N, CA, C and O atoms as a DFTB+ gen file, in Angstrom:
396 C
 N C O
     1  1       0.841      -1.181       0.000
     2  2       0.000       0.000       0.000
     3  2       0.888       1.246       0.000
     4  3       1.729       1.415       0.882
     5  1       0.699       2.095      -0.972
     6  2       1.486       3.318      -1.073
     7  2       0.866       4.442      -0.254
     8  3      -0.347       4.495      -0.049
     9  1       1.725       5.328       0.203
    10  2       1.264       6.498       0.931
    11  2       0.529       7.430      -0.030
    12  3       1.067       7.817      -1.068
    13  1      -0.699       7.784       0.326
    14  2      -1.494       8.717      -0.482
    15  2      -1.472      10.070       0.191
    16  3      -1.683      10.184       1.398
    17  1      -1.215      11.091      -0.603
    18  2      -1.188      12.453      -0.087
    19  2      -2.486      13.156      -0.444
    20  3      -2.886      13.153      -1.608
    21  1      -3.157      13.763       0.541
    22  2      -4.440      14.441       0.277
    23  2      -4.220      15.825      -0.332
    24  3      -4.415      16.844       0.330
    25  1      -3.813      15.848      -1.595
    26  2      -3.553      17.121      -2.271
    27  2      -4.424      17.250      -3.518
    28  3      -4.703      16.277      -4.218
    29  1      -4.838      18.481      -3.764
    30  2      -5.652      18.777      -4.948
    31  2      -4.742      19.335      -6.033
    32  3      -4.075      20.352      -5.843
    33  1      -4.726      18.664      -7.154
    34  2      -3.970      19.100      -8.327
    35  2      -4.974      19.214      -9.469
    36  3      -5.725      18.276      -9.733
    37  1      -4.988      20.344     -10.135
    38  2      -5.906      20.528     -11.265
    39  2      -5.392      19.695     -12.435
    40  3      -4.237      19.814     -12.845
    41  1      -6.283      18.844     -12.966
    42  2      -5.920      17.942     -14.058
    43  2      -6.989      17.955     -15.152
    44  3      -8.133      18.354     -14.937
    45  1      -6.569      17.508     -16.319
    46  2      -7.493      17.301     -17.433
    47  2      -7.559      15.797     -17.666
    48  3      -6.533      15.142     -17.846
    49  1      -8.779      15.255     -17.660
    50  2      -9.007      13.835     -17.948
    51  2      -9.487      13.711     -19.381
    52  3     -10.369      14.452     -19.813
    53  1      -8.913      12.782     -20.110
    54  2      -9.357      12.549     -21.490
    55  2      -9.193      11.072     -21.822
    56  3      -8.240      10.424     -21.389
    57  1     -10.132      10.557     -22.593
    58  2     -10.007       9.181     -23.065
    59  2      -8.854       9.122     -24.056
    60  3      -8.566      10.086     -24.766
    61  1      -8.206       7.965     -24.083
    62  2      -7.126       7.786     -25.045
    63  2      -7.692       7.765     -26.461
    64  3      -8.856       7.420     -26.667
    65  1      -6.878       8.129     -27.415
    66  2      -7.327       8.115     -28.805
    67  2      -7.765       6.708     -29.176
    68  3      -7.204       5.723     -28.697
    69  1      -8.764       6.627     -30.025
    70  2      -9.272       5.335     -30.460
    71  2     -10.435       4.847     -29.616
    72  3     -11.145       3.922     -30.012
    73  1     -10.639       5.459     -28.454
    74  2     -11.778       5.105     -27.622
    75  2     -12.914       6.075     -27.930
    76  3     -12.703       7.117     -28.549
    77  1     -14.107       5.724     -27.495
    78  2     -15.261       6.594     -27.671
    79  2     -14.934       7.976     -27.093
    80  3     -14.565       8.080     -25.923
    81  1     -15.063       9.007     -27.878
    82  2     -14.682      10.349     -27.447
    83  2     -15.883      11.087     -26.876
    84  3     -16.922      11.196     -27.528
    85  1     -15.738      11.588     -25.664
    86  2     -16.789      12.347     -25.018
    87  2     -16.238      13.690     -24.538
    88  3     -16.867      14.364     -23.723
    89  1     -15.071      14.076     -25.041
    90  2     -14.459      15.335     -24.646
    91  2     -13.653      15.199     -23.374
    92  3     -13.829      14.254     -22.606
    93  1     -12.764      16.160     -23.162
    94  2     -11.929      16.174     -21.971
    95  2     -12.678      16.874     -20.845
    96  3     -13.576      17.684     -21.080
    97  1     -12.291      16.546     -19.623
    98  2     -12.909      17.150     -18.447
    99  2     -11.831      17.793     -17.593
   100  3     -10.804      17.172     -17.318
   101  1     -12.051      19.014     -17.178
   102  2     -11.163      19.709     -16.267
   103  2     -11.647      19.426     -14.854
   104  3     -12.804      19.699     -14.532
   105  1     -10.777      18.881     -14.003
   106  2     -11.173      18.496     -12.653
   107  2      -9.968      18.570     -11.732
   108  3      -9.011      19.286     -12.027
   109  1      -9.996      17.838     -10.613
   110  2      -8.899      17.894      -9.643
   111  2      -8.760      16.555      -8.933
   112  3      -9.686      15.745      -8.899
   113  1      -7.569      16.346      -8.366
   114  2      -7.324      15.131      -7.600
   115  2      -7.841      15.308      -6.174
   116  3      -7.896      16.421      -5.651
   117  1      -8.214      14.196      -5.564
   118  2      -8.596      14.169      -4.154
   119  2      -7.408      13.705      -3.322
   120  3      -7.186      14.181      -2.209
   121  1      -6.645      12.762      -3.884
   122  2      -5.393      12.312      -3.276
   123  2      -4.521      11.720      -4.372
   124  3      -5.002      11.334      -5.437
   125  1      -3.211      11.658      -4.079
   126  2      -2.245      11.198      -5.079
   127  2      -1.183      10.339      -4.388
   128  3      -0.768      10.635      -3.267
   129  1      -0.752       9.284      -5.061
   130  2       0.394       8.488      -4.618
   131  2       1.372       8.426      -5.790
   132  3       1.112       8.995      -6.851
   133  1       2.471       7.751      -5.603
   134  2       3.480       7.675      -6.664
   135  2       2.952       6.983      -7.923
   136  3       3.411       7.276      -9.027
   137  1       1.992       6.069      -7.766
   138  2       1.514       5.281      -8.908
   139  2       0.013       5.377      -9.153
   140  3      -0.543       4.571      -9.900
   141  1      -0.651       6.353      -8.533
   142  2      -2.082       6.458      -8.745
   143  2      -2.672       7.706      -8.131
   144  3      -1.975       8.503      -7.504
   145  1      -3.969       7.862      -8.323
   146  2      -4.669       9.026      -7.777
   147  2      -6.157       8.726      -7.718
   148  3      -6.663       7.827      -8.390
   149  1      -6.838       9.505      -6.896
   150  2      -8.301       9.526      -6.928
   151  2      -8.683      10.920      -7.386
   152  3      -8.231      11.919      -6.826
   153  1      -9.523      10.975      -8.412
   154  2      -9.975      12.260      -8.942
   155  2     -11.485      12.375      -8.766
   156  3     -12.193      11.376      -8.635
   157  1     -11.952      13.601      -8.768
   158  2     -13.379      13.884      -8.718
   159  2     -13.809      14.145     -10.154
   160  3     -13.149      14.895     -10.874
   161  1     -14.913      13.529     -10.577
   162  2     -15.354      13.665     -11.964
   163  2     -16.859      13.914     -12.022
   164  3     -17.608      13.531     -11.123
   165  1     -17.276      14.565     -13.100
   166  2     -18.699      14.783     -13.334
   167  2     -19.318      13.646     -14.145
   168  3     -20.527      13.629     -14.372
   169  1     -18.499      12.712     -14.574
   170  2     -19.042      11.613     -15.367
   171  2     -18.564      10.273     -14.832
   172  3     -17.515      10.177     -14.195
   173  1     -19.348       9.250     -15.100
   174  2     -18.976       7.892     -14.718
   175  2     -17.977       7.363     -15.745
   176  3     -18.135       7.573     -16.947
   177  1     -16.958       6.679     -15.257
   178  2     -15.955       6.060     -16.114
   179  2     -16.021       4.559     -15.890
   180  3     -16.346       4.104     -14.793
   181  1     -15.717       3.797     -16.915
   182  2     -15.769       2.339     -16.846
   183  2     -14.474       1.779     -16.270
   184  3     -13.383       2.222     -16.630
   185  1     -14.600       0.803     -15.373
   186  2     -13.425       0.107     -14.858
   187  2     -12.657      -0.490     -16.034
   188  3     -13.248      -1.116     -16.914
   189  1     -11.347      -0.297     -16.046
   190  2     -10.504      -0.797     -17.130
   191  2     -10.279       0.199     -18.248
   192  3      -9.399       0.002     -19.086
   193  1     -11.059       1.264     -18.273
   194  2     -10.906       2.293     -19.297
   195  2      -9.548       2.979     -19.131
   196  3      -9.096       3.197     -18.007
   197  1      -8.899       3.318     -20.247
   198  2      -7.594       3.968     -20.209
   199  2      -7.760       5.448     -20.523
   200  3      -8.367       5.821     -21.526
   201  1      -7.206       6.287     -19.641
   202  2      -7.320       7.738     -19.758
   203  2      -5.939       8.372     -19.806
   204  3      -4.935       7.749     -19.462
   205  1      -5.915       9.607     -20.236
   206  2      -4.724      10.431     -20.103
   207  2      -5.051      11.490     -19.064
   208  3      -6.052      12.197     -19.180
   209  1      -4.199      11.597     -18.042
   210  2      -4.378      12.562     -16.960
   211  2      -3.237      13.565     -17.071
   212  3      -2.065      13.202     -16.968
   213  1      -3.591      14.832     -17.283
   214  2      -2.575      15.863     -17.498
   215  2      -2.656      16.921     -16.416
   216  3      -3.708      17.522     -16.203
   217  1      -1.542      17.148     -15.732
   218  2      -1.455      18.227     -14.751
   219  2      -1.442      19.547     -15.515
   220  3      -0.596      19.745     -16.387
   221  1      -2.363      20.448     -15.202
   222  2      -2.404      21.718     -15.919
   223  2      -1.212      22.604     -15.585
   224  3      -0.754      23.371     -16.432
   225  1      -0.708      22.509     -14.363
   226  2       0.439      23.331     -13.971
   227  2       1.684      22.972     -14.775
   228  3       2.376      23.855     -15.283
   229  1       1.968      21.676     -14.891
   230  2       3.193      21.215     -15.554
   231  2       2.996      20.808     -17.006
   232  3       3.959      20.702     -17.765
   233  1       1.726      20.575     -17.395
   234  2       1.411      20.011     -18.717
   235  2       2.108      18.673     -18.926
   236  3       2.565      18.361     -20.026
   237  1       2.185      17.884     -17.849
   238  2       2.761      16.541     -17.923
   239  2       1.602      15.544     -17.937
   240  3       0.782      15.511     -17.019
   241  1       1.552      14.741     -18.986
   242  2       0.478      13.756     -19.156
   243  2       0.952      12.384     -18.701
   244  3       2.084      11.978     -18.965
   245  1       0.056      11.676     -18.006
   246  2       0.332      10.317     -17.545
   247  2      -0.832       9.429     -17.980
   248  3      -1.996       9.806     -17.838
   249  1      -0.516       8.272     -18.498
   250  2      -1.522       7.291     -18.904
   251  2      -2.014       6.567     -17.651
   252  3      -1.211       6.147     -16.818
   253  1      -3.328       6.423     -17.521
   254  2      -3.898       5.812     -16.321
   255  2      -5.029       4.860     -16.674
   256  3      -5.719       5.035     -17.678
   257  1      -5.206       3.851     -15.833
   258  2      -6.291       2.887     -15.983
   259  2      -7.269       3.092     -14.833
   260  3      -6.859       3.227     -13.680
   261  1      -8.557       3.115     -15.148
   262  2      -9.592       3.271     -14.126
   263  2      -9.701       1.954     -13.351
   264  3      -9.934       0.899     -13.941
   265  1      -9.529       2.021     -12.017
   266  2      -9.660       0.823     -11.187
   267  2     -10.992       0.797     -10.447
   268  3     -11.465      -0.273     -10.064
   269  1     -11.604       1.964     -10.242
   270  2     -12.957       2.007      -9.692
   271  2     -13.584       3.355      -9.986
   272  3     -12.886       4.334     -10.247
   273  1     -14.900       3.398      -9.941
   274  2     -15.656       4.636     -10.112
   275  2     -16.862       4.544      -9.193
   276  3     -17.742       3.705      -9.388
   277  1     -16.897       5.426      -8.174
   278  2     -17.966       5.401      -7.185
   279  2     -18.738       6.714      -7.223
   280  3     -18.146       7.791      -7.156
   281  1     -20.045       6.622      -7.330
   282  2     -20.874       7.823      -7.311
   283  2     -20.943       8.317      -5.863
   284  3     -21.267       7.552      -4.955
   285  1     -20.634       9.613      -5.655
   286  2     -20.674      10.168      -4.300
   287  2     -21.837      11.126      -4.107
   288  3     -22.319      11.295      -2.987
   289  1     -22.294      11.755      -5.182
   290  2     -23.513      12.558      -5.171
   291  2     -24.188      12.335      -6.511
   292  3     -23.707      11.542      -7.321
   293  1     -25.283      13.015      -6.752
   294  2     -26.007      12.835      -8.004
   295  2     -25.184      13.089      -9.242
   296  3     -25.391      12.446     -10.272
   297  1     -24.244      14.030      -9.154
   298  2     -23.472      14.385     -10.352
   299  2     -21.957      14.370     -10.125
   300  3     -21.213      14.986     -10.887
   301  1     -21.500      13.674      -9.088
   302  2     -20.060      13.594      -8.807
   303  2     -19.650      12.145      -8.547
   304  3     -20.379      11.367      -7.931
   305  1     -18.459      11.816      -9.040
   306  2     -17.899      10.474      -8.890
   307  2     -16.470      10.572      -8.373
   308  3     -15.744      11.507      -8.711
   309  1     -16.069       9.609      -7.557
   310  2     -14.666       9.422      -7.205
   311  2     -14.148       8.333      -8.133
   312  3     -14.721       7.247      -8.225
   313  1     -13.052       8.646      -8.819
   314  2     -12.487       7.713      -9.791
   315  2     -11.070       7.357      -9.357
   316  3     -10.202       8.225      -9.260
   317  1     -10.847       6.072      -9.098
   318  2      -9.517       5.594      -8.733
   319  2      -8.732       5.270      -9.985
   320  3      -9.208       4.546     -10.859
   321  1      -7.525       5.810     -10.068
   322  2      -6.684       5.622     -11.246
   323  2      -5.356       4.981     -10.872
   324  3      -4.768       5.301      -9.839
   325  1      -4.894       4.081     -11.716
   326  2      -3.574       3.476     -11.578
   327  2      -2.748       3.939     -12.764
   328  3      -3.107       3.696     -13.917
   329  1      -1.637       4.609     -12.473
   330  2      -0.796       5.115     -13.552
   331  2      -0.021       3.965     -14.177
   332  3       0.592       3.157     -13.479
   333  1      -0.059       3.907     -15.473
   334  2       0.495       2.797     -16.236
   335  2       1.962       3.016     -16.595
   336  3       2.284       3.841     -17.450
   337  1       2.839       2.276     -15.942
   338  2       4.233       2.237     -16.350
   339  2       5.096       3.423     -15.974
   340  3       6.230       3.527     -16.443
   341  1       4.589       4.328     -15.133
   342  2       5.461       5.419     -14.703
   343  2       4.977       6.018     -13.403
   344  3       3.813       5.889     -13.023
   345  1       5.900       6.673     -12.736
   346  2       5.595       7.331     -11.470
   347  2       5.148       8.760     -11.742
   348  3       5.422       9.323     -12.802
   349  1       4.458       9.332     -10.769
   350  2       4.014      10.727     -10.869
   351  2       5.232      11.645     -10.817
   352  3       6.074      11.531      -9.926
   353  1       5.310      12.551     -11.781
   354  2       6.407      13.524     -11.806
   355  2       5.885      14.952     -11.711
   356  3       6.632      15.899     -11.955
   357  1       4.628      15.117     -11.364
   358  2       4.065      16.452     -11.247
   359  2       4.748      17.204     -10.111
   360  3       4.979      16.636      -9.043
   361  1       5.069      18.465     -10.328
   362  2       5.819      19.247      -9.350
   363  2       5.085      19.391      -8.019
   364  3       5.722      19.337      -6.967
   365  1       3.771      19.572      -8.035
   366  2       3.014      19.721      -6.791
   367  2       3.121      18.454      -5.944
   368  3       3.294      18.536      -4.728
   369  1       3.020      17.287      -6.574
   370  2       3.149      16.027      -5.845
   371  2       4.559      15.909      -5.287
   372  3       4.732      15.559      -4.119
   373  1       5.569      16.196      -6.103
   374  2       6.965      16.065      -5.669
   375  2       7.260      16.941      -4.451
   376  3       8.005      16.534      -3.560
   377  1       6.678      18.140      -4.410
   378  2       6.891      19.050      -3.295
   379  2       6.441      18.418      -1.984
   380  3       7.158      18.486      -0.986
   381  1       5.259      17.804      -1.975
   382  2       4.714      17.220      -0.746
   383  2       5.232      15.825      -0.459
   384  3       5.339      15.442       0.706
   385  1       5.554      15.061      -1.478
   386  2       6.041      13.693      -1.289
   387  2       7.424      13.685      -0.660
   388  3       7.774      12.753       0.065
   389  1       8.205      14.712      -0.931
   390  2       9.576      14.780      -0.414
   391  2       9.690      15.539       0.894
   392  3      10.798      15.781       1.372
   393  1       8.559      15.921       1.485
   394  2       8.586      16.676       2.754
   395  2       8.777      15.758       3.924
   396  3       8.824      16.215       5.066
Protein backbone atom coordinates (compact mmCIF):
# COMPACT_ATOMS: atom_id res chain seq x y z
CA UNK A 1 0.00 0.00 0.00
CA UNK A 2 1.49 3.32 -1.07
CA UNK A 3 1.26 6.50 0.93
CA UNK A 4 -1.49 8.72 -0.48
CA UNK A 5 -1.19 12.45 -0.09
CA UNK A 6 -4.44 14.44 0.28
CA UNK A 7 -3.55 17.12 -2.27
CA UNK A 8 -5.65 18.78 -4.95
CA UNK A 9 -3.97 19.10 -8.33
CA UNK A 10 -5.91 20.53 -11.26
CA UNK A 11 -5.92 17.94 -14.06
CA UNK A 12 -7.49 17.30 -17.43
CA UNK A 13 -9.01 13.84 -17.95
CA UNK A 14 -9.36 12.55 -21.49
CA UNK A 15 -10.01 9.18 -23.06
CA UNK A 16 -7.13 7.79 -25.05
CA UNK A 17 -7.33 8.11 -28.80
CA UNK A 18 -9.27 5.33 -30.46
CA UNK A 19 -11.78 5.10 -27.62
CA UNK A 20 -15.26 6.59 -27.67
CA UNK A 21 -14.68 10.35 -27.45
CA UNK A 22 -16.79 12.35 -25.02
CA UNK A 23 -14.46 15.34 -24.65
CA UNK A 24 -11.93 16.17 -21.97
CA UNK A 25 -12.91 17.15 -18.45
CA UNK A 26 -11.16 19.71 -16.27
CA UNK A 27 -11.17 18.50 -12.65
CA UNK A 28 -8.90 17.89 -9.64
CA UNK A 29 -7.32 15.13 -7.60
CA UNK A 30 -8.60 14.17 -4.15
CA UNK A 31 -5.39 12.31 -3.28
CA UNK A 32 -2.25 11.20 -5.08
CA UNK A 33 0.39 8.49 -4.62
CA UNK A 34 3.48 7.68 -6.66
CA UNK A 35 1.51 5.28 -8.91
CA UNK A 36 -2.08 6.46 -8.74
CA UNK A 37 -4.67 9.03 -7.78
CA UNK A 38 -8.30 9.53 -6.93
CA UNK A 39 -9.97 12.26 -8.94
CA UNK A 40 -13.38 13.88 -8.72
CA UNK A 41 -15.35 13.66 -11.96
CA UNK A 42 -18.70 14.78 -13.33
CA UNK A 43 -19.04 11.61 -15.37
CA UNK A 44 -18.98 7.89 -14.72
CA UNK A 45 -15.95 6.06 -16.11
CA UNK A 46 -15.77 2.34 -16.85
CA UNK A 47 -13.42 0.11 -14.86
CA UNK A 48 -10.50 -0.80 -17.13
CA UNK A 49 -10.91 2.29 -19.30
CA UNK A 50 -7.59 3.97 -20.21
CA UNK A 51 -7.32 7.74 -19.76
CA UNK A 52 -4.72 10.43 -20.10
CA UNK A 53 -4.38 12.56 -16.96
CA UNK A 54 -2.58 15.86 -17.50
CA UNK A 55 -1.46 18.23 -14.75
CA UNK A 56 -2.40 21.72 -15.92
CA UNK A 57 0.44 23.33 -13.97
CA UNK A 58 3.19 21.22 -15.55
CA UNK A 59 1.41 20.01 -18.72
CA UNK A 60 2.76 16.54 -17.92
CA UNK A 61 0.48 13.76 -19.16
CA UNK A 62 0.33 10.32 -17.54
CA UNK A 63 -1.52 7.29 -18.90
CA UNK A 64 -3.90 5.81 -16.32
CA UNK A 65 -6.29 2.89 -15.98
CA UNK A 66 -9.59 3.27 -14.13
CA UNK A 67 -9.66 0.82 -11.19
CA UNK A 68 -12.96 2.01 -9.69
CA UNK A 69 -15.66 4.64 -10.11
CA UNK A 70 -17.97 5.40 -7.19
CA UNK A 71 -20.87 7.82 -7.31
CA UNK A 72 -20.67 10.17 -4.30
CA UNK A 73 -23.51 12.56 -5.17
CA UNK A 74 -26.01 12.83 -8.00
CA UNK A 75 -23.47 14.39 -10.35
CA UNK A 76 -20.06 13.59 -8.81
CA UNK A 77 -17.90 10.47 -8.89
CA UNK A 78 -14.67 9.42 -7.21
CA UNK A 79 -12.49 7.71 -9.79
CA UNK A 80 -9.52 5.59 -8.73
CA UNK A 81 -6.68 5.62 -11.25
CA UNK A 82 -3.57 3.48 -11.58
CA UNK A 83 -0.80 5.11 -13.55
CA UNK A 84 0.49 2.80 -16.24
CA UNK A 85 4.23 2.24 -16.35
CA UNK A 86 5.46 5.42 -14.70
CA UNK A 87 5.60 7.33 -11.47
CA UNK A 88 4.01 10.73 -10.87
CA UNK A 89 6.41 13.52 -11.81
CA UNK A 90 4.06 16.45 -11.25
CA UNK A 91 5.82 19.25 -9.35
CA UNK A 92 3.01 19.72 -6.79
CA UNK A 93 3.15 16.03 -5.85
CA UNK A 94 6.96 16.07 -5.67
CA UNK A 95 6.89 19.05 -3.30
CA UNK A 96 4.71 17.22 -0.75
CA UNK A 97 6.04 13.69 -1.29
CA UNK A 98 9.58 14.78 -0.41
CA UNK A 99 8.59 16.68 2.75
